[in-house]
C-alpha positions in Angstrom: 21.6 -9.5 26.1 22.4 -10.9 22.5 22.2 -7.1 21.0 25.7 -6.0 19.5 24.3 -2.2 19.2 22.4 -0.3 21.6 20.7 1.7 18.6 20.0 2.1 14.7 20.4 5.3 13.6 18.1 6.0 10.6 17.8 9.6 8.8 17.1 11.0 5.6 19.5 10.7 3.4 20.5 14.3 2.7 22.9 17.0 4.3 21.5 18.5 6.8 20.3 15.5 8.1 23.1 14.0 8.1 24.8 16.3 10.3 22.0 16.7 12.6 22.5 12.6 13.1 25.4 12.5 13.2 26.0 15.3 15.8 23.8 13.0 18.6 25.9 9.7 16.6 29.1 11.2 18.4 27.4 12.2 21.2 26.2 9.1 22.3 29.9 7.5 21.1 31.7 9.7 23.6 29.3 8.7 26.4 29.1 5.3 25.4 29.9 3.8 29.2 26.0 5.2 30.1 24.1 2.9 28.3 26.3 -0.3 27.2 27.0 -0.9 23.7 27.7 1.1 20.3 25.1 2.6 17.7 25.0 1.3 14.5 25.2 4.8 12.4 25.7 4.3 8.5 28.9 6.7 8.2 31.1 4.4 10.3 29.6 0.8 10.0 29.4 0.3 6.3 32.9 0.5 4.3 33.5 0.0 0.6 32.8 -3.3 -0.6 29.8 -3.8 1.7 26.4 -4.7 0.8 24.5 -1.5 1.6 21.6 -3.1 1.7 22.5 -6.6 3.8 24.6 -4.2 6.2 21.9 -2.2 6.9 19.6 -5.3 7.3 22.2 -7.1 9.6 22.3 -4.0 11.7 18.9 -3.5 12.6 18.6 -6.8 13.6 21.6 -6.7 15.6 20.4 -3.5 17.4 17.9 -3.2 20.5 16.2 0.0 19.4 15.8 2.8 16.4 16.8 5.9 16.7 14.2 7.9 13.5 15.5 11.4 13.0 12.0 12.5 11.7 11.5 15.8 9.3 8.6 16.1 7.3 10.2 14.8 4.1 12.0 11.5 5.8 9.3 9.5 4.3 9.3 9.8 0.3 8.8 7.5 -2.9 12.3 8.8 -4.0 14.5 7.8 -1.3 12.9 4.8 0.5 15.2 3.9 2.7 13.8 5.8 5.6 10.4 3.9 5.3 12.5 0.6 4.5 14.6 1.0 7.6 11.5 1.9 10.0 8.9 -0.4 8.5 11.5 -3.9 9.0 12.6 -2.7 12.2 8.8 -2.7 13.7 8.6 -6.8 12.3 11.3 -6.8 14.4 9.9 -4.8 17.5 6.2 -7.1 17.5 8.1 -10.9 17.3 9.9 -9.4 20.2 7.0 -8.1 22.4 5.6 -11.0 21.5 8.5 -12.9 22.7 8.7 -10.9 26.2 4.8 -11.6 26.9 4.9 -14.8 26.5 7.4 -15.1 29.6 5.4 -12.0 31.0 2.1 -11.9 30.0 1.0 -8.5 32.1 4.2 -6.7 30.9 3.5 -3.5 29.7 4.0 -3.3 25.8 5.0 0.6 26.2 8.2 -0.3 28.7 8.5 -2.7 24.8 8.5 -0.1 22.9 11.9 -0.3 20.8 12.1 2.9 18.0 12.4 6.2 19.1 11.4 9.3 17.2 13.1 12.1 17.0 11.4 15.0 15.7 13.7 17.5 13.8 10.8 19.6 11.6 7.5 19.4 11.5 4.5 18.3 13.4 3.9 15.5 15.1 0.9 15.4 13.6 3.2 14.4 10.6 4.8 11.2 11.8 3.2 8.0 10.5 0.9 6.4 12.3 2.5 3.5 13.8 5.3 6.5 15.7 2.5 8.7 16.6 1.1 7.8 19.8 4.8 7.5 20.9 6.6 9.6 23.0 9.4 11.8 20.9 12.4 13.6 21.4 11.6 17.2 20.5 14.8 18.5 18.8 13.1 21.2 16.6 13.9 24.0 19.2 17.7 24.0 17.3 17.2 21.9 14.9 20.3 24.3 12.9 22.2 25.3 16.1 24.2 22.0 16.9 25.6 22.8 20.3 26.3 19.8 22.4 25.6 21.8 25.8 22.9 23.8 24.5 19.5 22.8 26.8 18.3 21.4 23.9 20.5 18.7 22.7 21.1 17.6 26.8 17.8 17.4 27.4 17.4 15.2 23.9 20.5 12.9 25.5 19.1 12.3 29.1 15.7 11.3 27.8 17.3 9.3 24.7 19.4 7.3 27.6 16.8 7.4 29.8 15.2 5.1 26.8 18.5 2.8 26.5 18.3 2.3 30.1 14.8 1.6 29.9 15.0 -0.8 27.5 18.2 -2.6 29.0 16.6 -3.3 31.9 13.3 -4.7 30.1 15.4 -7.0 27.8 18.0 -8.1 30.1 18.8 -11.5 29.6 16.8 -11.4 26.3 17.6 -13.6 23.6 17.0 -12.3 20.2 14.5 -13.5 17.9 14.8 -14.9 14.4 16.0 -13.1 11.3 13.8 -12.2 8.9 14.0 -12.7 5.3 15.1 -8.8 4.1 12.3 -7.1 2.0 12.0 -5.7 -0.8 13.0 -2.2 -1.5 9.4 -1.2 -2.1 8.2 1.6 -1.2 4.6 1.1 -1.4 4.9 -2.5 1.0 7.0 -0.1 3.9 4.7 3.2 3.7 1.7 0.3 4.3 3.7 -1.3 7.3 4.5 2.3 9.1 0.4 3.9 8.4 2.2 6.3 6.5 -0.7 8.5 5.1 0.8 10.8 1.9 1.0 13.7 1.4 3.1 15.2 3.8 3.8 18.9 3.0 6.7 20.0 0.8 9.2 21.6 2.8 12.7 21.8 1.3 15.6 21.6 4.1 18.6 24.1 3.4 22.1 22.1 3.5 
């Protein structure tokens, strides 16, 4: 399989969401032998002097899946990275599914979907259209109590690993599609691609 990373972590760039994303990244890194290869998490993968946008674009291309940590304020014009990452990855997902179905026309598309929504605050109806009908990992019950041994953390971890393993079987022997030119950081275009319909409810997250 030609992917460098099993998963790419996408999250709202603020202190609280970073803490939650880092929590799961640490769990996954500690158990890497359970699913194959590493996780792209910007805190670990992006170094001083790196071109941040290019590094993220490369990580998206090289990742088999996208772990999308969602809160109702994830997708904002003032902070467009989440919408951009989701829209960009969705184009790779579409092309990869097309390639897989050329090989096996009877393949179930649901087995090929690579974006894994992780809901940490809000309601599933707040998800953009791209994610609305997908199964999501529900981590809302313990969103502020990040304990590795909690029931919610164990359940979320198992669901993520099960998704990884299913995708690894689906993409076994798969050669990645060609690179898509990095799109501009244009919120309106990204929002249209993912089916975002503003406004989301105004929620303030405590750091």
